[in-house]
C-alpha atoms as an extended CHARMM CRD file, in Angstrom:
* protein
*
       135  EXT
         1         1  MET       CA             37.1490000000       39.0500000000       17.5790000000  PROA      1               0.0000000000
         2         2  THR       CA             39.4920000000       38.7820000000       14.5850000000  PROA      2               0.0000000000
         3         3  ARG       CA             38.4330000000       39.1640000000       10.9720000000  PROA      3               0.0000000000
         4         4  ASP       CA             38.7790000000       35.3950000000       10.3140000000  PROA      4               0.0000000000
         5         5  GLU       CA             36.4170000000       34.5530000000       13.1700000000  PROA      5               0.0000000000
         6         6  ARG       CA             33.6390000000       36.8720000000       11.9570000000  PROA      6               0.0000000000
         7         7  ASP       CA             30.6680000000       35.4850000000       10.0770000000  PROA      7               0.0000000000
         8         8  PRO       CA             31.1810000000       36.0770000000        6.3280000000  PROA      8               0.0000000000
         9         9  GLU       CA             27.5740000000       37.2150000000        6.0590000000  PROA      9               0.0000000000
        10        10  GLN       CA             28.3200000000       40.0810000000        8.4330000000  PROA      10              0.0000000000
        11        11  ASP       CA             30.9760000000       41.7540000000        6.2360000000  PROA      11              0.0000000000
        12        12  ASP       CA             29.9890000000       45.4410000000        6.3600000000  PROA      12              0.0000000000
        13        13  GLU       CA             32.2810000000       46.5740000000        3.5710000000  PROA      13              0.0000000000
        14        14  LEU       CA             30.9040000000       43.9250000000        1.2120000000  PROA      14              0.0000000000
        15        15  SER       CA             27.3330000000       44.8310000000        2.1520000000  PROA      15              0.0000000000
        16        16  ARG       CA             27.9420000000       48.5340000000        1.2950000000  PROA      16              0.0000000000
        17        17  LEU       CA             29.5630000000       47.5920000000       -2.0080000000  PROA      17              0.0000000000
        18        18  LEU       CA             26.6620000000       45.3460000000       -2.9860000000  PROA      18              0.0000000000
        19        19  GLU       CA             24.1550000000       48.1050000000       -2.1970000000  PROA      19              0.0000000000
        20        20  ARG       CA             25.9100000000       50.4630000000       -4.6640000000  PROA      20              0.0000000000
        21        21  TRP       CA             26.5050000000       47.8590000000       -7.3940000000  PROA      21              0.0000000000
        22        22  SER       CA             23.9940000000       47.2570000000      -10.1780000000  PROA      22              0.0000000000
        23        23  ALA       CA             24.0790000000       44.4510000000      -12.7300000000  PROA      23              0.0000000000
        24        24  PRO       CA             25.0900000000       45.4460000000      -16.2550000000  PROA      24              0.0000000000
        25        25  VAL       CA             22.4080000000       45.5870000000      -18.9280000000  PROA      25              0.0000000000
        26        26  LEU       CA             22.3470000000       42.5630000000      -21.2400000000  PROA      26              0.0000000000
        27        27  PRO       CA             22.9220000000       43.3590000000      -24.9020000000  PROA      27              0.0000000000
        28        28  ASP       CA             20.1280000000       42.6330000000      -27.3650000000  PROA      28              0.0000000000
        29        29  GLY       CA             20.2250000000       39.1150000000      -28.8340000000  PROA      29              0.0000000000
        30        30  MET       CA             22.4590000000       37.7210000000      -26.0650000000  PROA      30              0.0000000000
        31        31  ASP       CA             20.1180000000       34.7920000000      -25.4130000000  PROA      31              0.0000000000
        32        32  GLU       CA             20.0750000000       33.8310000000      -29.0880000000  PROA      32              0.0000000000
        33        33  ARG       CA             23.8770000000       34.0250000000      -29.4040000000  PROA      33              0.0000000000
        34        34  VAL       CA             24.4120000000       31.8680000000      -26.3050000000  PROA      34              0.0000000000
        35        35  LEU       CA             21.8940000000       29.2920000000      -27.5420000000  PROA      35              0.0000000000
        36        36  THR       CA             23.5000000000       29.1920000000      -30.9970000000  PROA      36              0.0000000000
        37        37  ALA       CA             26.9840000000       28.7700000000      -29.5190000000  PROA      37              0.0000000000
        38        38  TYR       CA             25.7220000000       25.9830000000      -27.2550000000  PROA      38              0.0000000000
        39        39  ARG       CA             24.1260000000       24.1100000000      -30.1540000000  PROA      39              0.0000000000
        40        40  ARG       CA             27.2500000000       24.5140000000      -32.2790000000  PROA      40              0.0000000000
        41        41  GLN       CA             29.4680000000       23.1670000000      -29.4950000000  PROA      41              0.0000000000
        42        42  THR       CA             27.2510000000       20.2520000000      -28.4420000000  PROA      42              0.0000000000
        43        43  GLY       CA             26.2240000000       19.2480000000      -31.9520000000  PROA      43              0.0000000000
        44        44  GLY       CA             22.5100000000       19.8090000000      -31.4190000000  PROA      44              0.0000000000
        45        45  ARG       CA             21.9290000000       19.9720000000      -35.1810000000  PROA      45              0.0000000000
        46        46  GLU       CA             23.2780000000       16.4880000000      -35.9380000000  PROA      46              0.0000000000
        47        47  PRO       CA             20.7310000000       13.8070000000      -36.8490000000  PROA      47              0.0000000000
        48        48  TRP       CA             20.0300000000       11.2110000000      -34.1590000000  PROA      48              0.0000000000
        49        49  TRP       CA             21.4630000000        8.3440000000      -36.2180000000  PROA      49              0.0000000000
        50        50  SER       CA             24.7680000000       10.1910000000      -36.5470000000  PROA      50              0.0000000000
        51        51  ARG       CA             24.9510000000       10.7230000000      -32.7730000000  PROA      51              0.0000000000
        52        52  LEU       CA             24.1650000000        7.0260000000      -32.3240000000  PROA      52              0.0000000000
        53        53  PHE       CA             27.5260000000        6.0560000000      -33.8630000000  PROA      53              0.0000000000
        54        54  THR       CA             29.5630000000        8.6440000000      -31.9520000000  PROA      54              0.0000000000
        55        55  ALA       CA             27.9570000000        8.3250000000      -28.5070000000  PROA      55              0.0000000000
        56        56  SER       CA             29.8180000000        6.8100000000      -25.5860000000  PROA      56              0.0000000000
        57        57  ILE       CA             28.7100000000        5.1550000000      -22.3840000000  PROA      57              0.0000000000
        58        58  ARG       CA             30.9480000000        4.8110000000      -19.3430000000  PROA      58              0.0000000000
        59        59  VAL       CA             30.7730000000        1.3440000000      -17.7930000000  PROA      59              0.0000000000
        60        60  PRO       CA             32.8510000000        0.1050000000      -14.8460000000  PROA      60              0.0000000000
        61        61  MET       CA             35.4030000000       -2.5130000000      -15.8820000000  PROA      61              0.0000000000
        62        62  PRO       CA             34.0190000000       -5.3990000000      -13.7370000000  PROA      62              0.0000000000
        63        63  VAL       CA             30.5570000000       -4.9080000000      -15.2540000000  PROA      63              0.0000000000
        64        64  ALA       CA             32.0000000000       -4.8330000000      -18.7760000000  PROA      64              0.0000000000
        65        65  VAL       CA             34.0190000000       -8.0180000000      -18.1600000000  PROA      65              0.0000000000
        66        66  GLY       CA             30.9700000000       -9.7740000000      -16.6930000000  PROA      66              0.0000000000
        67        67  VAL       CA             28.7840000000       -8.8750000000      -19.6640000000  PROA      67              0.0000000000
        68        68  LEU       CA             31.5070000000       -9.9570000000      -22.0820000000  PROA      68              0.0000000000
        69        69  MET       CA             31.8940000000      -13.3380000000      -20.3680000000  PROA      69              0.0000000000
        70        70  LEU       CA             28.1150000000      -13.8100000000      -20.3580000000  PROA      70              0.0000000000
        71        71  LEU       CA             28.0230000000      -13.1410000000      -24.0990000000  PROA      71              0.0000000000
        72        72  ILE       CA             30.8730000000      -15.5870000000      -24.7420000000  PROA      72              0.0000000000
        73        73  VAL       CA             29.2040000000      -18.3760000000      -22.7230000000  PROA      73              0.0000000000
        74        74  THR       CA             25.8510000000      -17.7160000000      -24.4120000000  PROA      74              0.0000000000
        75        75  ALA       CA             27.4530000000      -17.8120000000      -27.8700000000  PROA      75              0.0000000000
        76        76  ALA       CA             29.3180000000      -21.0350000000      -27.0390000000  PROA      76              0.0000000000
        77        77  LEU       CA             26.1170000000      -22.7170000000      -25.8580000000  PROA      77              0.0000000000
        78        78  ALA       CA             24.1580000000      -21.4810000000      -28.8660000000  PROA      78              0.0000000000
        79        79  LEU       CA             26.7570000000      -22.6390000000      -31.3930000000  PROA      79              0.0000000000
        80        80  ARG       CA             27.4900000000      -26.0920000000      -29.9610000000  PROA      80              0.0000000000
        81        81  PRO       CA             26.3660000000      -29.0320000000      -32.0870000000  PROA      81              0.0000000000
        82        82  VAL       CA             23.1690000000      -30.6910000000      -30.9740000000  PROA      82              0.0000000000
        83        83  ALA       CA             22.7350000000      -34.4540000000      -31.3340000000  PROA      83              0.0000000000
        84        84  ALA       CA             19.7840000000      -35.3610000000      -33.5060000000  PROA      84              0.0000000000
        85        85  PRO       CA             16.9890000000      -37.1810000000      -31.6920000000  PROA      85              0.0000000000
        86        86  PRO       CA             16.6310000000      -40.8710000000      -32.5990000000  PROA      86              0.0000000000
        87        87  THR       CA             14.0920000000      -41.6130000000      -35.2800000000  PROA      87              0.0000000000
        88        88  ALA       CA             11.7990000000      -44.5870000000      -35.6890000000  PROA      88              0.0000000000
        89        89  GLY       CA             13.4620000000      -47.6780000000      -37.0720000000  PROA      89              0.0000000000
        90        90  THR       CA             16.9280000000      -46.9140000000      -35.7510000000  PROA      90              0.0000000000
        91        91  THR       CA             18.8760000000      -49.3450000000      -33.6790000000  PROA      91              0.0000000000
        92        92  GLY       CA             18.7140000000      -49.1220000000      -29.9050000000  PROA      92              0.0000000000
        93        93  PRO       CA             21.4350000000      -48.0510000000      -27.5390000000  PROA      93              0.0000000000
        94        94  SER       CA             24.9520000000      -49.3790000000      -28.0110000000  PROA      94              0.0000000000
        95        95  GLU       CA             24.7940000000      -51.3630000000      -24.7640000000  PROA      95              0.0000000000
        96        96  PRO       CA             22.2120000000      -54.1280000000      -24.5050000000  PROA      96              0.0000000000
        97        97  VAL       CA             19.0250000000      -53.3060000000      -22.6330000000  PROA      97              0.0000000000
        98        98  GLN       CA             18.1290000000      -55.6140000000      -19.7930000000  PROA      98              0.0000000000
        99        99  ALA       CA             14.9590000000      -57.5000000000      -20.7080000000  PROA      99              0.0000000000
       100       100  ALA       CA             12.3570000000      -58.8460000000      -18.2870000000  PROA      100             0.0000000000
       101       101  ARG       CA             13.7470000000      -62.3250000000      -18.7730000000  PROA      101             0.0000000000
       102       102  GLN       CA             17.2090000000      -63.1290000000      -19.9760000000  PROA      102             0.0000000000
       103       103  GLY       CA             16.2400000000      -64.3300000000      -23.4470000000  PROA      103             0.0000000000
       104       104  ASP       CA             13.4440000000      -61.8610000000      -24.2160000000  PROA      104             0.0000000000
       105       105  VAL       CA             13.9460000000      -59.1240000000      -26.7590000000  PROA      105             0.0000000000
       106       106  PRO       CA             13.2430000000      -55.6490000000      -25.3830000000  PROA      106             0.0000000000
       107       107  VAL       CA             10.1670000000      -54.0180000000      -26.8080000000  PROA      107             0.0000000000
       108       108  VAL       CA             10.2830000000      -50.3000000000      -27.4970000000  PROA      108             0.0000000000
       109       109  SER       CA              7.0400000000      -48.5340000000      -28.2440000000  PROA      109             0.0000000000
       110       110  ARG       CA              5.6690000000      -45.0310000000      -28.0530000000  PROA      110             0.0000000000
       111       111  THR       CA              4.8660000000      -44.0980000000      -24.5000000000  PROA      111             0.0000000000
       112       112  ASP       CA              1.6850000000      -42.4280000000      -23.4070000000  PROA      112             0.0000000000
       113       113  LEU       CA              0.3910000000      -41.5070000000      -19.9670000000  PROA      113             0.0000000000
       114       114  ALA       CA             -3.2210000000      -42.2100000000      -20.8800000000  PROA      114             0.0000000000
       115       115  GLY       CA             -4.5640000000      -44.7820000000      -18.4430000000  PROA      115             0.0000000000
       116       116  PHE       CA             -1.5390000000      -44.4600000000      -16.1490000000  PROA      116             0.0000000000
       117       117  GLN       CA             -2.0960000000      -46.1000000000      -12.7670000000  PROA      117             0.0000000000
       118       118  PRO       CA              0.4500000000      -45.5170000000       -9.9990000000  PROA      118             0.0000000000
       119       119  VAL       CA              1.6530000000      -48.5830000000       -8.1470000000  PROA      119             0.0000000000
       120       120  THR       CA              0.0010000000      -49.3330000000       -4.8360000000  PROA      120             0.0000000000
       121       121  GLU       CA              3.0980000000      -50.6120000000       -3.0740000000  PROA      121             0.0000000000
       122       122  VAL       CA              6.7530000000      -49.7890000000       -3.6340000000  PROA      122             0.0000000000
       123       123  THR       CA              9.4600000000      -52.0990000000       -2.4030000000  PROA      123             0.0000000000
       124       124  ALA       CA             13.0860000000      -51.1190000000       -2.4120000000  PROA      124             0.0000000000
       125       125  THR       CA             16.1210000000      -53.2920000000       -1.8790000000  PROA      125             0.0000000000
       126       126  VAL       CA             19.3100000000      -51.6700000000       -0.6220000000  PROA      126             0.0000000000
       127       127  VAL       CA             22.4710000000      -53.4070000000       -1.7590000000  PROA      127             0.0000000000
       128       128  THR       CA             25.5880000000      -52.4610000000        0.1010000000  PROA      128             0.0000000000
       129       129  ASP       CA             29.0850000000      -52.9520000000       -1.1950000000  PROA      129             0.0000000000
       130       130  GLN       CA             31.0340000000      -55.0310000000        1.3010000000  PROA      130             0.0000000000
       131       131  VAL       CA             34.7510000000      -54.5050000000        1.3130000000  PROA      131             0.0000000000
       132       132  GLU       CA             36.8210000000      -57.4940000000        2.3430000000  PROA      132             0.0000000000
       133       133  THR       CA             39.7470000000      -56.7100000000        4.5500000000  PROA      133             0.0000000000
       134       134  ARG       CA             42.8480000000      -58.8840000000        4.5600000000  PROA      134             0.0000000000
       135       135  GLN       CA             44.5740000000      -59.6220000000        7.7890000000  PROA      135             0.0000000000
């Protein structure tokens, strides 16, 4: 069996070396120095509102484009002019309203569903458009 085929956990020379080796003693105050250096490097002492303006968030481009388009459509719909609802005393629609009889004036009043009775029978008439063919 060659050296490359052996299991790395079975390395005898490394096992003997590890038995003789001992970890060095940590100097006093090492924990405090490492913690101070970490805080200095990561900015742990900055106020939260300052980090708010310098923070970054990674977002995939398709998600960012989708959110941007959603905001644009929402802003366009929110800023479009809205037609004012008709008030009492205004004229009716620009096209004449079909009255019950040809000469009657249409009556417009406030509608209310109080006392509503559904019809008992519904009749429908289907009108088809006949196309004349020339021969």
